[in-house]
TORKOL-4160 file (C-alpha; in steps of 0.2 Angstrom, whole numbers, padded with zeros to 4 digits, m for minus):
205
<pt num="1" X="m0086" Y="0284" Z="1367"/>
<pt num="2" X="m0074" Y="0296" Z="1377"/>
<pt num="3" X="m0070" Y="0314" Z="1374"/>
<pt num="4" X="m0052" Y="0320" Z="1379"/>
<pt num="5" X="m0049" Y="0338" Z="1382"/>
<pt num="6" X="m0031" Y="0342" Z="1380"/>
<pt num="7" X="m0016" Y="0352" Z="1374"/>
<pt num="8" X="m0007" Y="0344" Z="1360"/>
<pt num="9" X="0010" Y="0346" Z="1367"/>
<pt num="10" X="0006" Y="0343" Z="1385"/>
<pt num="11" X="0014" Y="0327" Z="1392"/>
<pt num="12" X="0000" Y="0325" Z="1404"/>
<pt num="13" X="m0012" Y="0325" Z="1390"/>
<pt num="14" X="m0001" Y="0313" Z="1380"/>
<pt num="15" X="m0002" Y="0300" Z="1394"/>
<pt num="16" X="m0021" Y="0299" Z="1390"/>
<pt num="17" X="m0018" Y="0297" Z="1371"/>
<pt num="18" X="m0005" Y="0283" Z="1375"/>
<pt num="19" X="m0017" Y="0273" Z="1386"/>
<pt num="20" X="m0032" Y="0276" Z="1374"/>
<pt num="21" X="m0022" Y="0269" Z="1360"/>
<pt num="22" X="m0014" Y="0255" Z="1370"/>
<pt num="23" X="m0031" Y="0249" Z="1375"/>
<pt num="24" X="m0040" Y="0253" Z="1358"/>
<pt num="25" X="m0053" Y="0264" Z="1366"/>
<pt num="26" X="m0063" Y="0275" Z="1355"/>
<pt num="27" X="m0061" Y="0293" Z="1359"/>
<pt num="28" X="m0063" Y="0311" Z="1352"/>
<pt num="29" X="m0049" Y="0323" Z="1355"/>
<pt num="30" X="m0054" Y="0341" Z="1359"/>
<pt num="31" X="m0039" Y="0353" Z="1357"/>
<pt num="32" X="m0037" Y="0365" Z="1372"/>
<pt num="33" X="m0025" Y="0380" Z="1370"/>
<pt num="34" X="m0018" Y="0383" Z="1387"/>
<pt num="35" X="m0009" Y="0399" Z="1382"/>
<pt num="36" X="m0024" Y="0406" Z="1374"/>
<pt num="37" X="m0033" Y="0404" Z="1391"/>
<pt num="38" X="m0045" Y="0391" Z="1385"/>
<pt num="39" X="m0044" Y="0382" Z="1402"/>
<pt num="40" X="m0050" Y="0398" Z="1411"/>
<pt num="41" X="m0066" Y="0399" Z="1401"/>
<pt num="42" X="m0083" Y="0395" Z="1410"/>
<pt num="43" X="m0087" Y="0381" Z="1399"/>
<pt num="44" X="m0071" Y="0372" Z="1403"/>
<pt num="45" X="m0071" Y="0376" Z="1421"/>
<pt num="46" X="m0088" Y="0367" Z="1422"/>
<pt num="47" X="m0078" Y="0351" Z="1417"/>
<pt num="48" X="m0064" Y="0355" Z="1429"/>
<pt num="49" X="m0065" Y="0369" Z="1441"/>
<pt num="50" X="m0046" Y="0368" Z="1444"/>
<pt num="51" X="m0044" Y="0374" Z="1426"/>
<pt num="52" X="m0031" Y="0361" Z="1420"/>
<pt num="53" X="m0030" Y="0348" Z="1406"/>
<pt num="54" X="m0032" Y="0334" Z="1403"/>
<pt num="55" X="m0050" Y="0331" Z="1406"/>
<pt num="56" X="m0059" Y="0314" Z="1402"/>
<pt num="57" X="m0077" Y="0316" Z="1398"/>
<pt num="58" X="m0086" Y="0299" Z="1401"/>
<pt num="59" X="m0102" Y="0297" Z="1393"/>
<pt num="60" X="m0116" Y="0295" Z="1405"/>
<pt num="61" X="m0105" Y="0298" Z="1420"/>
<pt num="62" X="m0096" Y="0315" Z="1420"/>
<pt num="63" X="m0079" Y="0322" Z="1419"/>
<pt num="64" X="m0062" Y="0316" Z="1427"/>
<pt num="65" X="m0047" Y="0327" Z="1429"/>
<pt num="66" X="m0029" Y="0323" Z="1434"/>
<pt num="67" X="m0019" Y="0313" Z="1422"/>
<pt num="68" X="m0014" Y="0299" Z="1433"/>
<pt num="69" X="m0032" Y="0297" Z="1440"/>
<pt num="70" X="m0037" Y="0295" Z="1422"/>
<pt num="71" X="m0024" Y="0282" Z="1419"/>
<pt num="72" X="m0030" Y="0273" Z="1435"/>
<pt num="73" X="m0048" Y="0273" Z="1429"/>
<pt num="74" X="m0045" Y="0268" Z="1411"/>
<pt num="75" X="m0032" Y="0255" Z="1416"/>
<pt num="76" X="m0043" Y="0246" Z="1430"/>
<pt num="77" X="m0045" Y="0228" Z="1425"/>
<pt num="78" X="m0033" Y="0228" Z="1411"/>
<pt num="79" X="m0015" Y="0220" Z="1410"/>
<pt num="80" X="m0008" Y="0238" Z="1413"/>
<pt num="81" X="m0012" Y="0236" Z="1432"/>
<pt num="82" X="m0005" Y="0220" Z="1440"/>
<pt num="83" X="m0016" Y="0209" Z="1449"/>
<pt num="84" X="m0004" Y="0205" Z="1463"/>
<pt num="85" X="m0006" Y="0218" Z="1477"/>
<pt num="86" X="0012" Y="0222" Z="1479"/>
<pt num="87" X="0016" Y="0224" Z="1461"/>
<pt num="88" X="0000" Y="0235" Z="1459"/>
<pt num="89" X="0006" Y="0245" Z="1474"/>
<pt num="90" X="0023" Y="0247" Z="1465"/>
<pt num="91" X="0014" Y="0255" Z="1450"/>
<pt num="92" X="0005" Y="0267" Z="1461"/>
<pt num="93" X="0022" Y="0271" Z="1469"/>
<pt num="94" X="0029" Y="0276" Z="1453"/>
<pt num="95" X="0014" Y="0286" Z="1448"/>
<pt num="96" X="0016" Y="0296" Z="1464"/>
<pt num="97" X="0035" Y="0298" Z="1460"/>
<pt num="98" X="0031" Y="0304" Z="1443"/>
<pt num="99" X="0020" Y="0318" Z="1450"/>
<pt num="100" X="0031" Y="0323" Z="1465"/>
<pt num="101" X="0049" Y="0320" Z="1460"/>
<pt num="102" X="0049" Y="0320" Z="1441"/>
<pt num="103" X="0035" Y="0331" Z="1433"/>
<pt num="104" X="0038" Y="0347" Z="1444"/>
<pt num="105" X="0056" Y="0348" Z="1437"/>
<pt num="106" X="0057" Y="0339" Z="1420"/>
<pt num="107" X="0039" Y="0344" Z="1414"/>
<pt num="108" X="0040" Y="0362" Z="1421"/>
<pt num="109" X="0057" Y="0365" Z="1413"/>
<pt num="110" X="0050" Y="0359" Z="1397"/>
<pt num="111" X="0035" Y="0371" Z="1399"/>
<pt num="112" X="0047" Y="0386" Z="1402"/>
<pt num="113" X="0057" Y="0381" Z="1386"/>
<pt num="114" X="0044" Y="0373" Z="1374"/>
<pt num="115" X="0029" Y="0383" Z="1378"/>
<pt num="116" X="0036" Y="0400" Z="1384"/>
<pt num="117" X="0051" Y="0401" Z="1373"/>
<pt num="118" X="0064" Y="0401" Z="1387"/>
<pt num="119" X="0062" Y="0419" Z="1393"/>
<pt num="120" X="0077" Y="0427" Z="1402"/>
<pt num="121" X="0068" Y="0430" Z="1418"/>
<pt num="122" X="0065" Y="0411" Z="1420"/>
<pt num="123" X="0083" Y="0406" Z="1418"/>
<pt num="124" X="0086" Y="0405" Z="1437"/>
<pt num="125" X="0071" Y="0394" Z="1439"/>
<pt num="126" X="0077" Y="0382" Z="1426"/>
<pt num="127" X="0094" Y="0381" Z="1435"/>
<pt num="128" X="0086" Y="0377" Z="1451"/>
<pt num="129" X="0075" Y="0363" Z="1443"/>
<pt num="130" X="0090" Y="0355" Z="1435"/>
<pt num="131" X="0098" Y="0345" Z="1449"/>
<pt num="132" X="0081" Y="0337" Z="1456"/>
<pt num="133" X="0076" Y="0333" Z="1438"/>
<pt num="134" X="0092" Y="0324" Z="1435"/>
<pt num="135" X="0090" Y="0315" Z="1452"/>
<pt num="136" X="0073" Y="0309" Z="1446"/>
<pt num="137" X="0082" Y="0302" Z="1430"/>
<pt num="138" X="0095" Y="0294" Z="1440"/>
<pt num="139" X="0082" Y="0284" Z="1450"/>
<pt num="140" X="0074" Y="0279" Z="1434"/>
<pt num="141" X="0090" Y="0274" Z="1426"/>
<pt num="142" X="0094" Y="0263" Z="1441"/>
<pt num="143" X="0078" Y="0254" Z="1440"/>
<pt num="144" X="0079" Y="0251" Z="1421"/>
<pt num="145" X="0096" Y="0244" Z="1423"/>
<pt num="146" X="0088" Y="0229" Z="1431"/>
<pt num="147" X="0072" Y="0227" Z="1421"/>
<pt num="148" X="0064" Y="0231" Z="1404"/>
<pt num="149" X="0050" Y="0241" Z="1411"/>
<pt num="150" X="0047" Y="0252" Z="1427"/>
<pt num="151" X="0038" Y="0238" Z="1436"/>
<pt num="152" X="0044" Y="0220" Z="1433"/>
<pt num="153" X="0046" Y="0215" Z="1415"/>
<pt num="154" X="0028" Y="0220" Z="1410"/>
<pt num="155" X="0022" Y="0237" Z="1402"/>
<pt num="156" X="0011" Y="0245" Z="1415"/>
<pt num="157" X="0003" Y="0262" Z="1419"/>
<pt num="158" X="0020" Y="0267" Z="1427"/>
<pt num="159" X="0028" Y="0266" Z="1410"/>
<pt num="160" X="0015" Y="0277" Z="1402"/>
<pt num="161" X="0016" Y="0290" Z="1416"/>
<pt num="162" X="0035" Y="0292" Z="1415"/>
<pt num="163" X="0037" Y="0290" Z="1397"/>
<pt num="164" X="0026" Y="0305" Z="1393"/>
<pt num="165" X="0039" Y="0318" Z="1399"/>
<pt num="166" X="0055" Y="0308" Z="1400"/>
<pt num="167" X="0055" Y="0305" Z="1381"/>
<pt num="168" X="0055" Y="0324" Z="1378"/>
<pt num="169" X="0066" Y="0329" Z="1393"/>
<pt num="170" X="0078" Y="0336" Z="1381"/>
<pt num="171" X="0065" Y="0349" Z="1376"/>
<pt num="172" X="0067" Y="0356" Z="1394"/>
<pt num="173" X="0086" Y="0356" Z="1394"/>
<pt num="174" X="0089" Y="0338" Z="1401"/>
<pt num="175" X="0102" Y="0328" Z="1392"/>
<pt num="176" X="0099" Y="0309" Z="1391"/>
<pt num="177" X="0116" Y="0305" Z="1385"/>
<pt num="178" X="0122" Y="0297" Z="1401"/>
<pt num="179" X="0106" Y="0287" Z="1403"/>
<pt num="180" X="0108" Y="0271" Z="1392"/>
<pt num="181" X="0095" Y="0261" Z="1401"/>
<pt num="182" X="0082" Y="0275" Z="1399"/>
<pt num="183" X="0086" Y="0277" Z="1381"/>
<pt num="184" X="0083" Y="0259" Z="1378"/>
<pt num="185" X="0067" Y="0259" Z="1388"/>
<pt num="186" X="0061" Y="0274" Z="1377"/>
<pt num="187" X="0065" Y="0263" Z="1361"/>
<pt num="188" X="0055" Y="0248" Z="1369"/>
<pt num="189" X="0040" Y="0259" Z="1373"/>
<pt num="190" X="0040" Y="0267" Z="1355"/>
<pt num="191" X="0041" Y="0250" Z="1347"/>
<pt num="192" X="0025" Y="0244" Z="1355"/>
<pt num="193" X="0012" Y="0240" Z="1341"/>
<pt num="194" X="m0001" Y="0253" Z="1348"/>
<pt num="195" X="0012" Y="0266" Z="1351"/>
<pt num="196" X="0006" Y="0284" Z="1346"/>
<pt num="197" X="0019" Y="0298" Z="1344"/>
<pt num="198" X="0016" Y="0313" Z="1354"/>
<pt num="199" X="0010" Y="0325" Z="1341"/>
<pt num="200" X="m0002" Y="0313" Z="1332"/>
<pt num="201" X="m0020" Y="0311" Z="1338"/>
<pt num="202" X="m0034" Y="0301" Z="1330"/>
<pt num="203" X="m0051" Y="0308" Z="1330"/>
<pt num="204" X="m0047" Y="0327" Z="1332"/>
<pt num="205" X="m0062" Y="0338" Z="1335"/>
């Protein structure tokens, strides 16, 4: 049994819910309210001194933070991680891309709009993040024009990592209208038998 500490509308936390459902892993969801300061409380900082969600509590072992590290841990030895060394490295490549070239622009813009209500003093920040966010979407579009999924033709950790914030990119002001390959990929991921919508969580604590 796992315990997942997360915020219900966080894409990074959603990644963990997606892989848990995909692999049919039992877990209890513990809701953490970022804006209420839950991640700065001493009891949470004992689990992750960096004060961020998600956190995966592994019975008998301890806690693991950072969403893509959690994906790598849970995905090890499953079809979500290719056995071929090159294909596996491509998955890691896209996970690094998600954190370095995608999340800082698309996810952060969504945080400003969705969490903070788009305050006027953050408009310039949104403007600055727009161009690199669209560049990340351009990269994804080119890849998905030649394959059904991010790495090869199989659903992997790379799809989970990138789906989380891409499918709600419009909540941060990014239009997906000119990205037909991305939109078709979103539909394919959402059609998977074990798919769990972002705002649905089994086993809420």
